[in-house]
C-alpha positions as CSV (number, residue, x, y, z in Angstrom):
1,M,0.0,0.0,0.0
2,H,1.3,3.5,-1.0
3,A,-0.2,6.9,-0.1
4,N,0.6,10.6,-0.2
5,V,-0.5,13.3,2.2
6,G,-4.0,14.4,1.3
7,D,-5.2,11.0,0.1
8,L,-8.1,9.3,1.8
9,L,-7.8,6.0,3.7
10,I,-11.1,4.0,3.4
11,I,-11.6,1.4,6.1
12,H,-14.4,-1.1,5.5
13,G,-16.8,-1.7,8.4
14,H,-17.1,-5.2,9.8
15,V,-20.3,-4.8,11.8
16,V,-23.8,-4.6,10.3
17,G,-25.0,-1.0,10.6
18,H,-21.5,0.4,10.7
19,G,-20.4,1.8,7.4
20,D,-17.0,2.5,6.0
21,R,-14.8,5.0,7.7
22,K,-12.9,7.7,5.8
23,A,-9.8,9.5,7.0
24,E,-7.5,12.0,5.4
25,I,-3.9,11.1,5.5
26,V,-2.0,14.0,7.1
27,E,1.4,12.3,7.5
28,V,3.1,9.4,5.9
29,R,5.7,7.9,8.3
30,G,6.9,4.9,6.3
31,P,9.5,5.0,3.5
32,D,8.2,5.6,-0.1
33,G,4.6,6.2,1.0
34,T,4.2,3.0,3.0
35,P,2.5,2.7,6.4
36,P,2.1,3.8,9.1
37,Y,0.0,6.8,8.4
38,L,-1.2,9.6,10.7
39,V,-4.9,10.1,9.7
40,R,-7.6,12.6,10.6
41,Y,-11.2,11.5,10.7
42,D,-14.2,13.8,10.0
43,D,-14.7,14.5,13.7
44,G,-11.1,15.8,14.1
45,H,-9.7,12.7,15.8
46,E,-6.2,11.8,14.7
47,Q,-4.7,8.3,14.9
48,L,-1.6,6.5,13.8
49,V,-2.8,3.6,11.5
50,Y,-1.2,0.5,10.1
51,P,-4.0,-0.3,7.5
52,G,-5.0,-3.9,7.1
53,P,-6.4,-5.8,4.1
54,D,-9.8,-4.3,4.8
55,S,-8.5,-0.8,3.8
56,F,-7.5,1.0,0.6
57,V,-6.2,4.4,-0.4
58,E,-8.2,6.7,-2.6
59,P,-5.9,9.2,-4.2
60,A,-6.6,12.9,-3.8
61,E,-7.6,15.0,-6.8
62,R,-4.3,16.4,-8.1
63,Q,-4.5,19.9,-9.7
């Protein structure tokens, strides 16, 4: 998995009634865009994440 600052990390929900979670990648701490990632959720919560196989990166729109 590779990401850049500004990309979205999508984490699929595992429980019925809980949808996917989206978080903006604010810092990439691994070499060459690899995890771990510091992400910020919509509610402002920040967390260091090592994404699992239930996650994927959605690239940000590049201008």
